[in-house]
C-alpha positions in Angstrom: 123.5 106.9 105.4 123.2 103.8 107.4 125.6 103.6 110.3 125.5 100.6 112.5 128.0 99.2 115.0 129.9 96.2 113.6 131.5 93.8 116.0 135.1 92.9 115.1 134.5 89.3 116.0 132.5 87.7 113.2 131.1 84.9 115.3 128.3 82.6 114.2 125.0 83.6 115.8 122.0 81.3 115.9 119.4 84.1 115.8 118.8 84.3 112.0 121.6 86.8 111.8 125.2 86.5 110.6 128.1 88.9 110.5 130.7 87.9 107.9 134.0 89.6 107.1 134.0 90.3 103.4 137.1 92.5 103.3 138.8 90.3 100.7 137.1 90.4 97.3 137.5 86.6 96.9 135.4 86.2 100.1 132.7 88.5 98.7 132.6 86.6 95.4 132.4 83.2 97.1 129.6 84.3 99.6 127.6 85.8 96.7 127.9 82.5 94.8 126.7 80.5 97.8 123.9 83.0 98.5 122.7 82.7 94.9 122.1 79.0 95.5 119.7 79.5 98.4 117.5 82.4 97.1 114.4 81.8 95.0 111.5 83.2 93.1 109.2 85.4 95.2 111.8 86.6 97.6 112.6 90.2 98.2 116.2 91.0 99.3 117.1 94.4 100.6 120.8 95.6 100.2 121.7 98.3 102.8 124.9 100.2 102.9 126.9 103.3 101.8 127.8 104.1 98.3 130.8 102.1 97.1 130.7 99.5 99.8 130.0 96.6 97.4 126.2 96.1 97.1 126.2 96.1 93.3 129.3 93.9 93.1 127.6 91.3 95.3 124.5 91.5 93.2 126.6 91.1 90.0 128.1 87.9 91.4 124.7 86.5 92.4 123.2 87.1 88.9 126.3 85.9 87.0 126.5 82.8 89.1 122.9 81.9 88.4 123.5 82.6 84.6 126.5 80.3 84.7 124.7 77.6 86.5 121.9 77.7 83.9 124.5 77.7 81.0 123.6 81.2 79.9 125.9 83.9 78.7 127.1 86.2 81.5 125.7 89.7 81.2 127.1 93.0 82.4 125.4 93.8 85.7 125.4 97.5 86.6 123.6 99.6 89.1 120.3 100.8 87.7 120.7 104.2 89.4 119.3 106.1 86.4 116.8 103.6 84.9 115.8 102.5 88.5 115.4 98.8 87.5 117.4 96.3 85.4 115.9 92.9 84.6 117.8 89.7 84.1 116.6 86.3 82.9 118.8 83.8 84.6 116.9 80.8 83.3 115.1 79.7 86.4 113.7 83.1 87.4 113.5 86.7 86.3 115.6 89.0 88.6 114.5 92.6 89.0 117.3 94.7 90.4 116.2 98.1 91.7 118.3 101.0 92.8 116.2 103.6 94.7 119.0 106.0 95.4 117.6 108.9 93.3 114.0 108.6 94.5 112.9 111.2 97.0 109.5 110.1 98.2 107.1 107.2 98.6 104.9 108.3 95.7 107.9 107.8 93.3 108.4 104.4 94.7 104.8 103.5 94.2 104.9 104.8 90.6 107.7 102.4 89.5 105.6 99.3 90.4 108.1 97.9 92.8 105.9 95.3 94.4 103.4 94.7 91.6 104.8 91.4 90.5 107.3 90.4 93.2 105.9 86.9 93.8 106.8 86.0 90.2 110.3 87.3 90.3 113.4 87.5 92.5 113.6 91.2 93.7 116.9 92.8 94.7 116.6 96.3 96.1 119.4 98.8 96.8 118.6 101.7 99.1 115.5 100.0 100.6 115.5 102.6 103.5 113.3 104.7 101.2 110.5 102.2 101.1 107.6 102.8 103.6 105.7 99.6 102.8 106.4 96.7 105.1 107.3 93.4 103.4 106.9 90.1 105.2 109.7 87.5 104.9 112.3 89.7 103.3 116.0 89.1 103.6 118.2 92.0 104.7 121.8 92.3 103.8 123.7 95.1 105.7 127.0 96.0 104.2 129.2 98.0 106.6 132.7 99.3 107.0 134.8 98.4 110.0 136.7 101.1 111.9 139.4 100.6 109.3 137.8 101.5 105.9 139.7 98.5 104.4 137.5 96.2 106.4 134.0 95.4 105.3 131.4 93.3 106.9 128.1 91.8 105.8 125.3 91.1 108.3 122.5 88.9 107.0 119.0 88.9 108.6 115.9 87.0 107.6 117.3 83.6 106.9 116.6 80.5 109.0 119.6 78.5 110.4 119.5 75.9 107.6 119.9 78.6 104.9 122.5 80.4 106.9 124.5 77.2 107.3 124.3 76.7 103.5 126.2 79.9 102.8 128.8 79.7 105.6 
């Protein structure tokens, strides 16, 4: 499990990193909606964090917001823990949502074709810690609990200041 020190002061940092308090569900939903507007085809986004912290919920709001913006029916978005990948057509791009939790070695990751077509899709990956291959220009989202388990924070790395400003 990923453990990382979270600062209790969610200040704005100009180093392509951001720590945001997402303890309230309404804040998580709004942030996911704004995030959905700045991501694009060909990007790979890693979702780090413990089980139950909100990674799949965040992904659901990204996908459903893109569907809504493209006048599509909203689909149920679940974690692909057992099928490993779920695919969603959101009109402007195909989203591939991976959950690597059950995989135990790099050979299994290579066998699912994770990076075969990533420049043609938007790739969202839960449990990316299991990937050995280095990906350039990925976006990392780190979901973490505060000292009080009712507090949750999101740290975003890999976005330039312009894109960070668009989601603030």
